C-alpha positions, -999 to +999 in steps of 0.1 A: +129+159-208+135+121-205+152+127-172+123+147-159+098+120-168+119+094-149+120+116-118+103+102-087+077+130-087+065+124-122+064+086-117+045+090-085+020+114-102+017+088-130+007+061-105-021+083-091-034+090-127-033+053-136-052+043-105-079+069-111-082+059-148-084+022-140-112+027-115-131+049-140-127+024-168-139-005-146-170+013-135-181+032-167-176+006-194-208-015-193-193-045-211-158-058-203-146-028-184-132-049-156-115-073-180-098-044-199-087-029-166-074-062-153-053-067-184-041-030-185-031-029-149-012-062-150+007-051-182+017-018-165+027-037-134+049-061-154+064-031-172+072-016-138+089-048-126+110-050-157+124-015-151+127-018-113+158-028-094+162-063-080+153-052-045+122-033-058+111-063-078+112-085-047+094-059-027+066-054-052+060-091-057+059-096-019+034-067-017+011-083-043+013-116-024+005-101+010-022-079-005-039-108-021-041-127+012-054-095+029-081-090+002-093-126+005-096-123+043-110-088+046-134-088+017-145-125+011-141-139+047-146-110+070-168-090+046-157-055+056-162-043+021-178-056-011-167-052-047-195-043-072-194-078-088-190-097-056-155-108-065-119-095-060-110-078-093-077-091-107-065-055-110-066-051-072-034-071-062-011-052-087-029-020-077-016-026-042+019-030-057+015+003-074+005+020-041+036+005-025+058+018-054+042+052-049+055+051-013+090+042-024+091+070-049+077+095-025+108+091-003+129+104-031+107+134-041+121+170-036+095+179-011+104+151+012+141+156+008+138+193+015+113+194+043+118+160+059+096+151+089+075+182+085+059+165+055+049+136+078+035+160+104+013+178+078+000+145+065-007+132+100-026+164+108-047+159+077-054+123+086-064+133+122-087+160+108-104+135+086-108+110+114-123+137+137-147+148+110-158+112+106-169+113+142-185+148+142-193+165+109-194+139+082-222+118+099-245+147+094-238+146+056-232+109+050-253+093+077-223+072+087-205+073+120-169+064+111-155+048+143-135+023+122-115+050+105-107+067+138-095+034+153-070+031+124-055+066+132-032+054+161-018+027+139-011+051+111+004+076+135+028+050+150+041+041+115+045+078+105+061+090+138+081+060+149+092+041+117+125+051+100+107+045+067+081+071+075+080+086+039+067+053+026+039+052+052+030+089+049+028+086+011+005+056+015-021+078+031-021+100+000-023+071-024-049+051-005-070+082+003-073+089-034-079+052-042-106+048-016-124+080-024-124+073-061-134+037-057-163+043-033-176+074-051-176+056-085-191+025-069-162+001-076-167-011-040-184-001-008-177-005+029-204-020+050-220+005+075-214-019+104-184-042+103-192-079+107-179-097+138-168-064+156-200-044+149-179-012+146-196+015+125-176+025+094-175+053+069-175+047+032-145+048+030-131+047+066-111+079+071-076+065+080-079+031+065-043+038+054-033+023+088-044-011+075-024-006+043+006+003+065+003-031+082+005-048+048+034-028+036+052-032+069+049-069+064+067-064+030+095-044+048+099-072+074+099-099+046+126-079+028+147-078+059+144-115+063+154-121+027+185-099+031+194-116+063+192-150+046+212-139+017+239-125+040+241-158+059+242-178+027+271-156+014+290-160+046+285-197+046+296-200+010+331-186+018+362-208+021+367-225+054+396-212+074+427-234+075+434-250+109+465-237+127+498-255+119+503-286+140+467-289+151+443-317+143+409-311+127+379-334+129+352-334+103 
């Protein structure tokens, strides 16, 4: 039983449940709901870090760092979306870390291991359908023309079809789709109908905003490669210097 609970599938499902519960708690408790959510999510994130491998720890911390910068720019500076209290809730940065962990776990789930790239193709088909609906059917229901979500589709498609870490990026669409739908329906945040600066119409949420999340998480992947490269160079440089051949002279 313990082994099953530690399986990637159960852990990934647990992340989805925690995200939904946190958003519901933040919105529905009239007094202190966001404070309780902030504390709970950070405690869960710290617990995740304690039980993660060293490489996963570095990845998750880097994800929180990049996500915080992204939130400050996209929400407070650019103003693409607004949180209900006009701030950036403290549970949001570790929430991004949880989404990234969901992607890492998805790569080890039985469905991905068994069906491989077909999973990515199915998810990409779903994302494309949502993007098309945002330009045709959904405007009749929501009153919003979702060009911004459609623009994100090629970005997401590139990561899913071209990246060797496609399971991470494909899973991000599942996690962020659930996150954005719950968050906007409950009223935790809302996307502006017209994006500032670019004046591009947007859905609430944009359909394939997962493309933006992929950029953040790709930055984490690149940062990890840089860290590993630096560690490799340091280890090579720390080795003993080769002795000069007999009879030769060596200068310092």
